[in-house]
N, CA, C and O atoms as a GROMACS GRO file, in nm:
protein
  528
    1MET      N    1   0.086  -0.120   0.000
    1MET     CA    2   0.000   0.000   0.000
    1MET      C    3   0.088   0.123   0.000
    1MET      O    4   0.177   0.139   0.084
    2LYS      N    5   0.064   0.206  -0.092
    2LYS     CA    6   0.137   0.332  -0.098
    2LYS      C    7   0.065   0.436  -0.013
    2LYS      O    8  -0.058   0.437  -0.006
    3ALA      N    9   0.142   0.522   0.050
    3ALA     CA   10   0.084   0.624   0.137
    3ALA      C   11  -0.004   0.722   0.059
    3ALA      O   12  -0.094   0.783   0.116
    4ARG      N   13   0.021   0.738  -0.069
    4ARG     CA   14  -0.058   0.833  -0.149
    4ARG      C   15  -0.208   0.802  -0.136
    4ARG      O   16  -0.288   0.894  -0.117
    5ASP      N   17  -0.245   0.675  -0.146
    5ASP     CA   18  -0.386   0.638  -0.133
    5ASP      C   19  -0.437   0.668   0.008
    5ASP      O   20  -0.551   0.712   0.025
    6GLY      N   21  -0.354   0.644   0.107
    6GLY     CA   22  -0.392   0.672   0.245
    6GLY      C   23  -0.411   0.820   0.269
    6GLY      O   24  -0.503   0.860   0.341
    7VAL      N   25  -0.326   0.902   0.210
    7VAL     CA   26  -0.339   1.048   0.224
    7VAL      C   27  -0.471   1.094   0.162
    7VAL      O   28  -0.540   1.178   0.219
    8VAL      N   29  -0.504   1.040   0.045
    8VAL     CA   30  -0.630   1.076  -0.020
    8VAL      C   31  -0.747   1.039   0.071
    8VAL      O   32  -0.840   1.119   0.087
    9ALA      N   33  -0.743   0.921   0.131
    9ALA     CA   34  -0.851   0.878   0.221
    9ALA      C   35  -0.857   0.967   0.345
    9ALA      O   36  -0.966   1.001   0.392
   10TRP      N   37  -0.740   1.005   0.400
   10TRP     CA   38  -0.738   1.092   0.517
   10TRP      C   39  -0.797   1.229   0.484
   10TRP      O   40  -0.877   1.282   0.561
   11HIS      N   41  -0.758   1.286   0.371
   11HIS     CA   42  -0.814   1.416   0.330
   11HIS      C   43  -0.965   1.407   0.311
   11HIS      O   44  -1.038   1.500   0.346
   12ALA      N   45  -1.012   1.296   0.256
   12ALA     CA   46  -1.157   1.278   0.237
   12ALA      C   47  -1.228   1.274   0.372
   12ALA      O   48  -1.335   1.332   0.388
   13TYR      N   49  -1.167   1.206   0.470
   13TYR     CA   50  -1.225   1.203   0.604
   13TYR      C   51  -1.233   1.345   0.662
   13TYR      O   52  -1.337   1.385   0.714
   14MET      N   53  -1.124   1.419   0.654
   14MET     CA   54  -1.121   1.554   0.710
   14MET      C   55  -1.218   1.647   0.638
   14MET      O   56  -1.285   1.728   0.702
   15ALA      N   57  -1.226   1.635   0.506
   15ALA     CA   58  -1.316   1.721   0.428
   15ALA      C   59  -1.462   1.681   0.447
   15ALA      O   60  -1.552   1.762   0.427
   16GLY      N   61  -1.485   1.556   0.487
   16GLY     CA   62  -1.621   1.505   0.502
   16GLY      C   63  -1.686   1.536   0.635
   16GLY      O   64  -1.793   1.483   0.665
   17GLY      N   65  -1.624   1.618   0.715
   17GLY     CA   66  -1.684   1.659   0.842
   17GLY      C   67  -1.656   1.567   0.958
   17GLY      O   68  -1.722   1.577   1.062
   18GLY      N   69  -1.560   1.477   0.944
   18GLY     CA   70  -1.521   1.393   1.056
   18GLY      C   71  -1.618   1.281   1.088
   18GLY      O   72  -1.648   1.256   1.206
   19ASP      N   73  -1.668   1.212   0.986
   19ASP     CA   74  -1.760   1.100   1.006
   19ASP      C   75  -1.693   0.990   1.088
   19ASP      O   76  -1.589   0.939   1.049
   20PRO      N   77  -1.753   0.953   1.203
   20PRO     CA   78  -1.690   0.852   1.290
   20PRO      C   79  -1.664   0.718   1.222
   20PRO      O   80  -1.558   0.659   1.240
   21GLN      N   81  -1.759   0.670   1.144
   21GLN     CA   82  -1.740   0.540   1.080
   21GLN      C   83  -1.629   0.545   0.975
   21GLN      O   84  -1.553   0.450   0.960
   22ALA      N   85  -1.619   0.657   0.904
   22ALA     CA   86  -1.512   0.672   0.806
   22ALA      C   87  -1.376   0.666   0.875
   22ALA      O   88  -1.283   0.603   0.824
   23LEU      N   89  -1.363   0.730   0.991
   23LEU     CA   90  -1.237   0.726   1.066
   23LEU      C   91  -1.209   0.585   1.114
   23LEU      O   92  -1.097   0.535   1.098
   24ARG      N   93  -1.307   0.520   1.172
   24ARG     CA   94  -1.287   0.383   1.223
   24ARG      C   95  -1.240   0.290   1.111
   24ARG      O   96  -1.156   0.204   1.133
   25ASP      N   97  -1.295   0.309   0.991
   25ASP     CA   98  -1.257   0.226   0.877
   25ASP      C   99  -1.113   0.248   0.832
   25ASP      O  100  -1.054   0.161   0.768
   26LEU      N  101  -1.056   0.364   0.865
   26LEU     CA  102  -0.918   0.396   0.826
   26LEU      C  103  -0.814   0.333   0.919
   26LEU      O  104  -0.697   0.324   0.881
   27LEU      N  105  -0.854   0.290   1.039
   27LEU     CA  106  -0.759   0.251   1.143
   27LEU      C  107  -0.736   0.100   1.150
   27LEU      O  108  -0.829   0.020   1.139
   28ALA      N  109  -0.609   0.064   1.167
   28ALA     CA  110  -0.572  -0.076   1.192
   28ALA      C  111  -0.611  -0.113   1.335
   28ALA      O  112  -0.619  -0.026   1.422
   29ASP      N  113  -0.636  -0.240   1.359
   29ASP     CA  114  -0.670  -0.287   1.494
   29ASP      C  115  -0.561  -0.253   1.596
   29ASP      O  116  -0.590  -0.221   1.711
   30ASP      N  117  -0.436  -0.260   1.552
   30ASP     CA  118  -0.322  -0.236   1.642
   30ASP      C  119  -0.262  -0.095   1.624
   30ASP      O  120  -0.144  -0.074   1.651
   31ALA      N  121  -0.342  -0.001   1.578
   31ALA     CA  122  -0.294   0.136   1.556
   31ALA      C  123  -0.240   0.196   1.685
   31ALA      O  124  -0.281   0.160   1.795
   32VAL      N  125  -0.146   0.290   1.668
   32VAL     CA  126  -0.085   0.361   1.780
   32VAL      C  127  -0.092   0.510   1.751
   32VAL      O  128  -0.066   0.555   1.640
   33PHE      N  129  -0.130   0.588   1.854
   33PHE     CA  130  -0.138   0.734   1.842
   33PHE      C  131  -0.039   0.798   1.939
   33PHE      O  132  -0.034   0.763   2.056
   34HIS      N  133   0.038   0.894   1.887
   34HIS     CA  134   0.134   0.970   1.968
   34HIS      C  135   0.083   1.114   1.974
   34HIS      O  136   0.085   1.186   1.874
   35SER      N  137   0.038   1.153   2.091
   35SER     CA  138  -0.021   1.285   2.112
   35SER      C  139   0.086   1.388   2.144
   35SER      O  140   0.189   1.354   2.202
   36PRO      N  141   0.062   1.514   2.107
   36PRO     CA  142   0.157   1.619   2.146
   36PRO      C  143   0.147   1.654   2.295
   36PRO      O  144   0.233   1.723   2.349
   37VAL      N  145   0.041   1.605   2.362
   37VAL     CA  146   0.020   1.645   2.502
   37VAL      C  147   0.010   1.527   2.600
   37VAL      O  148   0.004   1.549   2.721
   38VAL      N  149   0.008   1.404   2.550
   38VAL     CA  150   0.001   1.287   2.637
   38VAL      C  151   0.134   1.214   2.629
   38VAL      O  152   0.185   1.188   2.520
   39HIS      N  153   0.190   1.180   2.745
   39HIS     CA  154   0.326   1.123   2.751
   39HIS      C  155   0.338   0.988   2.683
   39HIS      O  156   0.435   0.964   2.610
   40THR      N  157   0.242   0.899   2.705
   40THR     CA  158   0.256   0.762   2.653
   40THR      C  159   0.179   0.744   2.523
   40THR      O  160   0.076   0.808   2.502
   41PRO      N  161   0.229   0.657   2.436
   41PRO     CA  162   0.153   0.626   2.315
   41PRO      C  163   0.020   0.561   2.352
   41PRO      O  164   0.011   0.484   2.448
   42GLN      N  165  -0.083   0.592   2.275
   42GLN     CA  166  -0.216   0.535   2.294
   42GLN      C  167  -0.230   0.422   2.194
   42GLN      O  168  -0.221   0.444   2.073
   43GLU      N  169  -0.254   0.299   2.243
   43GLU     CA  170  -0.250   0.181   2.159
   43GLU      C  171  -0.387   0.118   2.142
   43GLU      O  172  -0.466   0.112   2.236
   44GLY      N  173  -0.413   0.072   2.021
   44GLY     CA  174  -0.537   0.004   1.989
   44GLY      C  175  -0.635   0.094   1.916
   44GLY      O  176  -0.640   0.215   1.939
   45ARG      N  177  -0.714   0.033   1.828
   45ARG     CA  178  -0.806   0.108   1.743
   45ARG      C  179  -0.899   0.199   1.824
   45ARG      O  180  -0.919   0.314   1.786
   46ASP      N  181  -0.955   0.150   1.934
   46ASP     CA  182  -1.052   0.230   2.009
   46ASP      C  183  -0.990   0.355   2.069
   46ASP      O  184  -1.050   0.463   2.063
   47LYS      N  185  -0.871   0.342   2.127
   47LYS     CA  186  -0.804   0.460   2.184
   47LYS      C  187  -0.762   0.557   2.075
   47LYS      O  188  -0.782   0.678   2.089
   48VAL      N  189  -0.705   0.505   1.967
   48VAL     CA  190  -0.663   0.592   1.857
   48VAL      C  191  -0.784   0.663   1.797
   48VAL      O  192  -0.778   0.782   1.767
   49PHE      N  193  -0.892   0.589   1.781
   49PHE     CA  194  -1.015   0.650   1.731
   49PHE      C  195  -1.058   0.766   1.820
   49PHE      O  196  -1.090   0.873   1.770
   50ALA      N  197  -1.060   0.745   1.951
   50ALA     CA  198  -1.105   0.849   2.044
   50ALA      C  199  -1.021   0.976   2.029
   50ALA      O  200  -1.075   1.086   2.024
   51TYR      N  201  -0.890   0.960   2.023
   51TYR     CA  202  -0.802   1.077   2.012
   51TYR      C  203  -0.816   1.145   1.877
   51TYR      O  204  -0.828   1.268   1.870
   52LEU      N  205  -0.814   1.068   1.769
   52LEU     CA  206  -0.822   1.130   1.636
   52LEU      C  207  -0.959   1.192   1.611
   52LEU      O  208  -0.968   1.298   1.547
   53HIS      N  209  -1.064   1.129   1.659
   53HIS     CA  210  -1.197   1.186   1.642
   53HIS      C  211  -1.207   1.318   1.718
   53HIS      O  212  -1.260   1.417   1.666
   54ALA      N  213  -1.158   1.320   1.841
   54ALA     CA  214  -1.159   1.444   1.919
   54ALA      C  215  -1.074   1.551   1.851
   54ALA      O  216  -1.115   1.666   1.843
   55ALA      N  217  -0.957   1.513   1.802
   55ALA     CA  218  -0.868   1.610   1.738
   55ALA      C  219  -0.930   1.667   1.611
   55ALA      O  220  -0.920   1.787   1.585
   56SER      N  221  -0.993   1.581   1.531
   56SER     CA  222  -1.050   1.630   1.406
   56SER      C  223  -1.162   1.730   1.432
   56SER      O  224  -1.184   1.822   1.353
   57HIS      N  225  -1.232   1.713   1.543
   57HIS     CA  226  -1.339   1.807   1.576
   57HIS      C  227  -1.287   1.930   1.650
   57HIS      O  228  -1.341   2.039   1.634
   58ALA      N  229  -1.184   1.913   1.732
   58ALA     CA  230  -1.127   2.027   1.805
   58ALA      C  231  -1.048   2.118   1.711
   58ALA      O  232  -1.052   2.241   1.726
   59LEU      N  233  -0.977   2.059   1.616
   59LEU     CA  234  -0.888   2.137   1.529
   59LEU      C  235  -0.944   2.159   1.390
   59LEU      O  236  -0.905   2.256   1.323
   60GLY      N  237  -1.033   2.073   1.344
   60GLY     CA  238  -1.072   2.072   1.204
   60GLY      C  239  -1.183   2.168   1.167
   60GLY      O  240  -1.270   2.132   1.087
   61GLY      N  241  -1.182   2.287   1.220
   61GLY     CA  242  -1.285   2.386   1.187
   61GLY      C  243  -1.258   2.454   1.054
   61GLY      O  244  -1.178   2.408   0.973
   62ASP      N  245  -1.326   2.565   1.033
   62ASP     CA  246  -1.316   2.638   0.907
   62ASP      C  247  -1.175   2.688   0.878
   62ASP      O  248  -1.138   2.703   0.761
   63ASP      N  249  -1.097   2.716   0.983
   63ASP     CA  250  -0.962   2.769   0.964
   63ASP      C  251  -0.858   2.661   0.935
   63ASP      O  252  -0.747   2.692   0.891
   64PHE      N  253  -0.893   2.536   0.960
   64PHE     CA  254  -0.796   2.427   0.942
   64PHE      C  255  -0.762   2.409   0.796
   64PHE      O  256  -0.849   2.408   0.709
   65ARG      N  257  -0.630   2.395   0.769
   65ARG     CA  258  -0.586   2.369   0.633
   65ARG      C  259  -0.452   2.296   0.636
   65ARG      O  260  -0.368   2.320   0.723
   66TYR      N  261  -0.433   2.210   0.540
   66TYR     CA  262  -0.303   2.147   0.521
   66TYR      C  263  -0.221   2.237   0.430
   66TYR      O  264  -0.270   2.285   0.328
   67LEU      N  265  -0.096   2.260   0.468
   67LEU     CA  266  -0.008   2.351   0.395
   67LEU      C  267   0.081   2.278   0.294
   67LEU      O  268   0.104   2.327   0.184
   68ARG      N  269   0.130   2.161   0.334
   68ARG     CA  270   0.215   2.083   0.244
   68ARG      C  271   0.222   1.940   0.295
   68ARG      O  272   0.187   1.911   0.409
   69GLU      N  273   0.267   1.852   0.208
   69GLU     CA  274   0.279   1.713   0.246
   69GLU      C  275   0.401   1.650   0.180
   69GLU      O  276   0.441   1.686   0.070
   70ILE      N  277   0.458   1.556   0.252
   70ILE     CA  278   0.570   1.477   0.204
   70ILE      C  279   0.525   1.333   0.212
   70ILE      O  280   0.489   1.285   0.320
   71VAL      N  281   0.527   1.263   0.100
   71VAL     CA  282   0.478   1.126   0.095
   71VAL      C  283   0.590   1.037   0.042
   71VAL      O  284   0.652   1.068  -0.059
   72ASP      N  285   0.615   0.926   0.115
   72ASP     CA  286   0.721   0.834   0.074
   72ASP      C  287   0.685   0.693   0.118
   72ASP      O  288   0.671   0.668   0.238
   73GLY      N  289   0.671   0.602   0.024
   73GLY     CA  290   0.643   0.462   0.058
   73GLY      C  291   0.513   0.448   0.135
   73GLY      O  292   0.406   0.479   0.085
   74ASP      N  293   0.525   0.399   0.260
   74ASP     CA  294   0.407   0.374   0.342
   74ASP      C  295   0.383   0.483   0.446
   74ASP      O  296   0.306   0.462   0.541
   75GLN      N  297   0.447   0.598   0.430
   75GLN     CA  298   0.432   0.704   0.530
   75GLN      C  299   0.420   0.841   0.466
   75GLN      O  300   0.459   0.863   0.352
   76ALA      N  301   0.365   0.934   0.546
   76ALA     CA  302   0.349   1.071   0.499
   76ALA      C  303   0.360   1.167   0.616
   76ALA      O  304   0.333   1.131   0.730
   77MET      N  305   0.400   1.289   0.586
   77MET     CA  306   0.402   1.397   0.683
   77MET      C  307   0.321   1.512   0.624
   77MET      O  308   0.352   1.562   0.516
   78LEU      N  309   0.217   1.552   0.698
   78LEU     CA  310   0.127   1.656   0.652
   78LEU      C  311   0.136   1.774   0.747
   78LEU      O  312   0.101   1.762   0.864
   79GLU      N  313   0.182   1.888   0.697
   79GLU     CA  314   0.188   2.008   0.780
   79GLU      C  315   0.053   2.078   0.776
   79GLU      O  316  -0.008   2.091   0.670
   80PHE      N  317   0.006   2.122   0.894
   80PHE     CA  318  -0.123   2.190   0.901
   80PHE      C  319  -0.112   2.320   0.979
   80PHE      O  320  -0.016   2.344   1.053
   81ALA      N  321  -0.214   2.403   0.960
   81ALA     CA  322  -0.227   2.528   1.035
   81ALA      C  323  -0.374   2.550   1.063
   81ALA      O  324  -0.461   2.512   0.984
   82THR      N  325  -0.402   2.612   1.175
   82THR     CA  326  -0.538   2.650   1.211
   82THR      C  327  -0.531   2.759   1.317
   82THR      O  328  -0.422   2.797   1.360
   83GLU      N  329  -0.645   2.807   1.358
   83GLU     CA  330  -0.652   2.906   1.465
   83GLU      C  331  -0.761   2.863   1.562
   83GLU      O  332  -0.872   2.830   1.520
   84LEU      N  333  -0.729   2.865   1.690
   84LEU     CA  334  -0.825   2.835   1.795
   84LEU      C  335  -0.825   2.949   1.896
   84LEU      O  336  -0.722   2.980   1.955
   85ASP      N  337  -0.939   3.010   1.914
   85ASP     CA  338  -0.952   3.118   2.012
   85ASP      C  339  -0.843   3.224   1.995
   85ASP      O  340  -0.788   3.274   2.094
   86GLY      N  341  -0.813   3.259   1.870
   86GLY     CA  342  -0.715   3.363   1.841
   86GLY      C  343  -0.570   3.318   1.847
   86GLY      O  344  -0.480   3.400   1.827
   87ILE      N  345  -0.545   3.191   1.873
   87ILE     CA  346  -0.408   3.139   1.880
   87ILE      C  347  -0.376   3.064   1.751
   87ILE      O  348  -0.447   2.971   1.713
   88GLN      N  349  -0.269   3.105   1.685
   88GLN     CA  350  -0.224   3.039   1.563
   88GLN      C  351  -0.157   2.907   1.600
   88GLN      O  352  -0.068   2.903   1.685
   89ILE      N  353  -0.200   2.800   1.535
   89ILE     CA  354  -0.147   2.667   1.561
   89ILE      C  355  -0.084   2.615   1.433
   89ILE      O  356  -0.143   2.623   1.325
   90ASN      N  357   0.037   2.561   1.447
   90ASN     CA  358   0.109   2.501   1.335
   90ASN      C  359   0.154   2.363   1.382
   90ASN      O  360   0.203   2.348   1.494
   91GLY      N  361   0.137   2.263   1.297
   91GLY     CA  362   0.177   2.129   1.338
   91GLY      C  363   0.194   2.036   1.221
   91GLY      O  364   0.177   2.075   1.105
   92VAL      N  365   0.229   1.912   1.254
   92VAL     CA  366   0.243   1.809   1.151
   92VAL      C  367   0.176   1.681   1.199
   92VAL      O  368   0.180   1.647   1.318
   93ASP      N  369   0.116   1.611   1.106
   93ASP     CA  370   0.068   1.476   1.125
   93ASP      C  371   0.168   1.385   1.055
   93ASP      O  372   0.196   1.403   0.936
   94ILE      N  373   0.223   1.288   1.128
   94ILE     CA  374   0.314   1.190   1.070
   94ILE      C  375   0.240   1.057   1.074
   94ILE      O  376   0.211   1.004   1.182
   95ILE      N  377   0.210   1.003   0.957
   95ILE     CA  378   0.121   0.888   0.947
   95ILE      C  379   0.191   0.774   0.873
   95ILE      O  380   0.260   0.795   0.773
   96ARG      N  381   0.171   0.652   0.924
   96ARG     CA  382   0.221   0.531   0.856
   96ARG      C  383   0.102   0.437   0.835
   96ARG      O  384   0.017   0.423   0.923
   97TRP      N  385   0.098   0.373   0.718
   97TRP     CA  386  -0.006   0.278   0.683
   97TRP      C  387   0.052   0.137   0.677
   97TRP      O  388   0.168   0.120   0.643
   98ASN      N  389  -0.030   0.038   0.711
   98ASN     CA  390   0.014  -0.102   0.701
   98ASN      C  391  -0.012  -0.155   0.560
   98ASN      O  392  -0.058  -0.082   0.472
   99ASP      N  393   0.017  -0.282   0.541
   99ASP     CA  394   0.002  -0.342   0.408
   99ASP      C  395  -0.143  -0.349   0.361
   99ASP      O  396  -0.169  -0.361   0.241
  100GLU      N  397  -0.237  -0.343   0.456
  100GLU     CA  398  -0.380  -0.345   0.421
  100GLU      C  399  -0.435  -0.206   0.394
  100GLU      O  400  -0.554  -0.189   0.366
  101GLY      N  401  -0.348  -0.105   0.402
  101GLY     CA  402  -0.392   0.032   0.376
  101GLY      C  403  -0.458   0.100   0.495
  101GLY      O  404  -0.523   0.203   0.480
  102LYS      N  405  -0.440   0.043   0.614
  102LYS     CA  406  -0.497   0.101   0.737
  102LYS      C  407  -0.389   0.180   0.810
  102LYS      O  408  -0.271   0.145   0.804
  103ILE      N  409  -0.429   0.287   0.878
  103ILE     CA  410  -0.334   0.366   0.957
  103ILE      C  411  -0.285   0.281   1.073
  103ILE      O  412  -0.364   0.231   1.154
  104SER      N  413  -0.152   0.264   1.081
  104SER     CA  414  -0.093   0.186   1.189
  104SER      C  415  -0.024   0.274   1.292
  104SER      O  416  -0.006   0.233   1.407
  105ASP      N  417   0.015   0.393   1.254
  105ASP     CA  418   0.085   0.483   1.346
  105ASP      C  419   0.053   0.627   1.307
  105ASP      O  420   0.061   0.664   1.190
  106PHE      N  421   0.016   0.707   1.406
  106PHE     CA  422  -0.022   0.847   1.380
  106PHE      C  423   0.038   0.932   1.491
  106PHE      O  424   0.006   0.915   1.609
  107LYS      N  425   0.126   1.023   1.453
  107LYS     CA  426   0.192   1.112   1.549
  107LYS      C  427   0.158   1.256   1.512
  107LYS      O  428   0.164   1.295   1.396
  108VAL      N  429   0.121   1.334   1.614
  108VAL     CA  430   0.091   1.476   1.594
  108VAL      C  431   0.193   1.557   1.673
  108VAL      O  432   0.217   1.530   1.791
  109MET      N  433   0.252   1.655   1.608
  109MET     CA  434   0.343   1.748   1.673
  109MET      C  435   0.290   1.889   1.649
  109MET      O  436   0.248   1.921   1.538
  110VAL      N  437   0.291   1.972   1.753
  110VAL     CA  438   0.230   2.105   1.747
  110VAL      C  439   0.326   2.209   1.804
  110VAL      O  440   0.403   2.181   1.896
  111ARG      N  441   0.321   2.327   1.748
  111ARG     CA  442   0.397   2.440   1.797
  111ARG      C  443   0.313   2.566   1.784
  111ARG      O  444   0.215   2.560   1.709
  112PRO      N  445   0.340   2.674   1.846
  112PRO     CA  446   0.430   2.696   1.960
  112PRO      C  447   0.365   2.650   2.091
  112PRO      O  448   0.258   2.588   2.089
  113LEU      N  449   0.428   2.679   2.204
  113LEU     CA  450   0.381   2.634   2.334
  113LEU      C  451   0.237   2.679   2.361
  113LEU      O  452   0.158   2.600   2.413
  114LYS      N  453   0.203   2.803   2.327
  114LYS     CA  454   0.065   2.850   2.346
  114LYS      C  455  -0.033   2.762   2.270
  114LYS      O  456  -0.144   2.737   2.316
  115ALA      N  457   0.009   2.715   2.153
  115ALA     CA  458  -0.077   2.629   2.072
  115ALA      C  459  -0.096   2.493   2.138
  115ALA      O  460  -0.206   2.440   2.140
  116ILE      N  461   0.012   2.438   2.192
  116ILE     CA  462   0.002   2.308   2.260
  116ILE      C  463  -0.095   2.318   2.377
  116ILE      O  464  -0.178   2.230   2.397
  117ASN      N  465  -0.085   2.425   2.453
  117ASN     CA  466  -0.175   2.444   2.567
  117ASN      C  467  -0.320   2.454   2.523
  117ASN      O  468  -0.409   2.399   2.587
  118LYS      N  469  -0.345   2.524   2.414
  118LYS     CA  470  -0.481   2.539   2.362
  118LYS      C  471  -0.533   2.405   2.309
  118LYS      O  472  -0.648   2.370   2.333
  119VAL      N  473  -0.449   2.331   2.237
  119VAL     CA  474  -0.489   2.200   2.187
  119VAL      C  475  -0.522   2.108   2.305
  119VAL      O  476  -0.622   2.036   2.301
  120TRP      N  477  -0.440   2.109   2.409
  120TRP     CA  478  -0.465   2.027   2.528
  120TRP      C  479  -0.602   2.061   2.588
  120TRP      O  480  -0.679   1.972   2.622
  121GLU      N  481  -0.630   2.190   2.600
  121GLU     CA  482  -0.758   2.235   2.656
  121GLU      C  483  -0.876   2.183   2.573
  121GLU      O  484  -0.971   2.128   2.628
  122LYS      N  485  -0.868   2.201   2.441
  122LYS     CA  486  -0.978   2.160   2.353
  122LYS      C  487  -0.991   2.007   2.347
  122LYS      O  488  -1.103   1.954   2.348
  123MET      N  489  -0.879   1.937   2.342
  123MET     CA  490  -0.882   1.792   2.336
  123MET      C  491  -0.939   1.733   2.466
  123MET      O  492  -1.017   1.638   2.461
  124ALA      N  493  -0.901   1.789   2.579
  124ALA     CA  494  -0.953   1.740   2.708
  124ALA      C  495  -1.105   1.753   2.711
  124ALA      O  496  -1.174   1.662   2.757
  125ALA      N  497  -1.157   1.865   2.662
  125ALA     CA  498  -1.302   1.887   2.660
  125ALA      C  499  -1.369   1.786   2.565
  125ALA      O  500  -1.474   1.731   2.598
  126MET      N  501  -1.310   1.763   2.448
  126MET     CA  502  -1.369   1.670   2.352
  126MET      C  503  -1.366   1.526   2.405
  126MET      O  504  -1.464   1.453   2.391
  127LEU      N  505  -1.255   1.485   2.465
  127LEU     CA  506  -1.245   1.349   2.518
  127LEU      C  507  -1.343   1.328   2.635
  127LEU      O  508  -1.403   1.222   2.648
  128ALA      N  509  -1.358   1.431   2.718
  128ALA     CA  510  -1.453   1.421   2.828
  128ALA      C  511  -1.596   1.408   2.776
  128ALA      O  512  -1.676   1.332   2.830
  129ALA      N  513  -1.627   1.483   2.670
  129ALA     CA  514  -1.762   1.476   2.612
  129ALA      C  515  -1.787   1.338   2.551
  129ALA      O  516  -1.898   1.285   2.560
  130GLN      N  517  -1.684   1.279   2.488
  130GLN     CA  518  -1.699   1.146   2.429
  130GLN      C  519  -1.721   1.041   2.537
  130GLN      O  520  -1.793   0.944   2.514
  131ALA      N  521  -1.661   1.059   2.654
  131ALA     CA  522  -1.673   0.961   2.762
  131ALA      C  523  -1.812   0.960   2.823
  131ALA      O  524  -1.853   0.860   2.883
  132ASN      N  525  -1.886   1.070   2.808
  132ASN     CA  526  -2.021   1.078   2.866
  132ASN      C  527  -2.126   1.024   2.774
  132ASN      O  528  -2.244   1.024   2.808
   0.00000   0.00000   0.00000
């Protein structure tokens, strides 16, 4: 599986308003998520789904846009920018796909520090809402 197809599917998910089933279909059972604000990797489809679903809704508003992408083999790096509550956020999604075309590893890195704090605040609220 080439990452190009995975990137197309990821963009379709983001452009489609964050449909939960579409996201679940993209994830491998043993997927791992590396958060910019949580120390340990989050392992397994259900945990990765929870974090990515929350992130797509916390960050994926009208201001969210991908700026550039680097695609090679089974992995890609997508740089993004958005604004939350007047704070400019810049980050990258580093994604790897398995042989079945499912996301096996997803790492998010965010800058600057004010942005990380804002992302943490929004993500905590989204994860808490999902738990209820």
